N, C-alpha and C positions, 0 to 999 in steps of 0.2 A: 608651542606645540611643535612636536618632531613631525617633519613632514615625510609622507610616505614615499618610499622609493621603489619597492618591489612588493607585489600582491600575488599569493597563490590561490589557485581555485581548483576544487574538486566537485564531482558529482557522485553521490553514493547511494546505495539502496536500490530499489526497484526504479525502473525507467518511467517517465511520465511525460506527456505533452508539455511543451514549453521550456524544456531544459535548454536547448540551444538558444532560445531567446533570452533566457536568464544569463548564460554565459556571455552572450553578445552584449547584453545590457550592462554587466559588471565591467567587461572589457572595454567597451566604449566609453563608459564613464571614467574609468582609470586612465585610458590613453588620452583622454581629453585634458588631463593635468600634465603639464610639462614635467618630464623627467621620471614619470612613473612607468614601471614595466609590470607586465602581467605574465605569470607562468601558470599553465595548466598541468595537473597531475592526472595521468591516465588510471582508469579503473579504481576510482575512489581512494579509500585509505591504504589500499595495497600499492597504489602508485606512489603514495608518500613514503611508505616503507621501503620500497624498492627504488625510490628516486627516478621513476619513469616520468620525466617531465618533457613538455613542449612549450615552446615560446608562443604566446597568443598576441601576435601583432595584428595590425589592421587587415593584411591579407588573409590571415588564418581565420579572422572572424567574419570576413565578407561572404555574403551568400548563405549563411547558416541559419538565418532567421526563420525560414519556412521549412527547414529539413527536420524531420522527427528524430527522436532519440537523443543521443548526446554525443557530440564529437570527441569528448574525453572518455567515453566509455564508463562503465560503472560496475560495481561489485557490492556484495553484502559483507565484505570482510570487516571485522571489528579490530581496531588497534590492539586490544588487550587479549584477543583470542583469534590469532590469525594462523592458518595452516601453512607451515613452512617445512619443506622437505618431508612431508608426510606426518608431521607431528604439530600439535598446537602450541603456539608460543606468544608471549607478550611482546609486541613490537612497539610499545608506546615511546619507549627511550629512543629507538632507532628513528621513529617518526620526529620526535623532538630534535634529534641531531641533524636530520635532513632539512627540517625547517630552519635551523641555525646555519647549516651549510650553504643553503641557497639564499641566505641573507634576507629572508621574508620578513616583512614589517607587519603582516597580517595574512590570515588564510581564510578564504570563503568557502564555507561547505554548504552544498546546496543538496538537501536531502529530507528525509521524514523523520519519524520519531526516533529510530535508531541512530540515525546520522547525528541528530541532536544530542542524544546521550553520549554518543562517542566524541563529539566536539567539546562537551563539557569536560570530559576527562582531560583533553588537551588544554583547555582553559586552566584547569587546576594544575597543570604542569607549567603554567606561566606564559602560554602562548596567546597571541592576540587572534581571535577567532570571530568571524561574522558568519551568521547562519541565515539561510534563506529556506523557508518552509516548502517543501515539494512532496506531494503525495496525492494521488487521486482519491484517497480515502477521506481527505479534509479532516484529519484527527489530530492535528497539532494544537496543544493548548494554547490559549491566548492569541490565537490567529483566526481572522474571519473566513479567509479563503485562501487555500494553499495552491501553488503552482501545479497545474495539470487537472485540478478537480473540475473547473468549468467546462473544459474541452471533453473529459470522460463523461461528465454528466450530460452533455449534449448527445454524445454518441449512444450512451445507455437509453436516453429518453427517446431517441428516434427508433432504436431497436424495439422497446417496449410498445411504442405506437404502431409500429409496422406489423406487429404480431396480432394485432385485433382482426385483421381481415381473415387470416387462417383460423383463428379460434371461432370466429363467428361462422365462417363457411362450413366447418366441420363439427360444430357443436362440441368443441373440446375445452378442456382446462390446459391453458398454455402457461408454463412455469419458466420465467426468465431469471436466471442466475446471474447476478451482478457481483462485481468484486467488493470485498469488504470483509476482512477477517473479524475485526473487534469493533469496527465502526459502521453505521448503516446510513451515513449521509447520502452515498451515491444511491443506494437502493431506494431510500426514501424520496429523494429529489426526482429520480427517474420515474419512480411509481406514481407519484403525485402528477408529475408533468405529463407522463405518457398515458395516464388514465387506467392504471392497474387497479383491480378490484380488491386485491389483498396485498399488503406489504409486510414483509417479514424482516426484521432487522436483528442483529446481535445483541443490542441492548435490552431487548424485550422478548424473553422466551415464549414461544407460542404453544398454543393448545391445538392439536390437530383436529379434535372434534369440533372445536368452536369454528374453525376455518371450514370444514365440511359442512357444518350447519348453515354458515353463511352463503356458501356456494349453492346447496340445495334450496335455500330460500330464493336464490335468484332464478333458479330453474322453475319454481313454483310460480313465479311472477312472469314467466315467459321469456326469461333471458337465459338461454341454454349454453352459454360459454362464460369463462372467467379468465382473467389474466391475473397471474401471481407473480410479483416481483420480490425475489428473495435475495438477501445478501449471503454470500458463501459462508459467512461465520454465524448465521442465524441457527437456532436450535431449539428443540422442543423443551418444555419444562422438565421433562424426565431427563434428558441429556445434560441440561444446564445444572440440574441438581447433582448428577454423577460427577461431572467436572468439578463442581464447587466441593464436593466431599473429597475428591482425590487431591485437590489443591490444599485443602485443609490438612489432610493426612501428611502431605509432604512439608508443609509449613511446620507441623507439630512433631515431626519425626525425631526421635531421640537416638536412633542407631543408624549405621549405614545400610543395614538390611531393610529398615523401614523406609528410609529415603529411597532406595532403589526399587522397592515394591511400589511406592507411590508414583515414581517416574514411569515404571513399566505401565501402570495403570492409565496414566495420563496419555502414554503413547498408544496404547490399544484404543483408548476413546478418540483420540485424534485421527487415528487411521480409520476408524468406523465412521467417523463424522465426514470424512473426505467424500463419501458417497451420499450425503445426506439429501441433497436435492432429487437425486433419482428415487431414494427411499421415500421422500415426501410425495413424489408423484404417484408412486404405486399405493401409497396409504390413501390419498385423495380418490384415487380410481375405486379402491375397495369401499369407501365410505360414501361416495357420491354416485357411483355407477355411471360416471361420465369418463370418457377416454381423456388421459392426460399425457402431454408431450413436454419435454424439457428442452430449452435452448440455453446453453452456457456460452455467455458473451466472451468470457476470458480475456486474453490479451489485446483483442481488438479495441477494448477501451482505452489502452494506452497509446 
């Protein structure tokens, strides 16, 4: 078996808790083998394309275990669709050349779903790739728990739990928006552990009337407040149907005009959905006659 001599490592996609710990773990393991060198590339796949490298020796890895973010930086650049000089270019072959030029025996890619797809493209080019699943959404197939999910879940759970006192004191509906565009693991876990009364996730479109009925029922039984945990990607049955229709039209489009029309429709729907949680709060106020307030946790979860 060929002995590894030089390993590259990148962090790509959105940042999450545990990235530096993962970098350190890979680095310490590699440096524990005599003759192995580890090189970090800055800002994800862009660093590979632009050959922005830094040597990760023991001194570089020292003290990073408890530091948030990633010492290598990150980006959402894709090898096959990277902006260079104001235009989009396929930089896959450039990345392959830099892999060869740096005499890498393997490349470790730490990232989420997009990173894994991009890593596969490099595997198909003949590169040796190892991936580590990282995302607070916990939505990587065939993986029990991703790097960053547990920490983000703890933060979101504590936030949902702390909202009870305000909701109870002011007899309000408090809506906590949790990250998760297409996966509801974070909202589901935080909602259950934090004691939310309603949990809305992207995988199951909701009926606003059904939610309002449940909240009014709580009021009739003497509980005049409710906590709603909602994933940012959750949507009503009506909105889900509209998205599905637009996606189907895009899929079945037979002309450039039809494809562009479908893309425009999807863009309009996405823009409208960006304010969905605030719209949800207004709808619940109208249907329950209770005051509703929104707390968007956002990047604090990372």
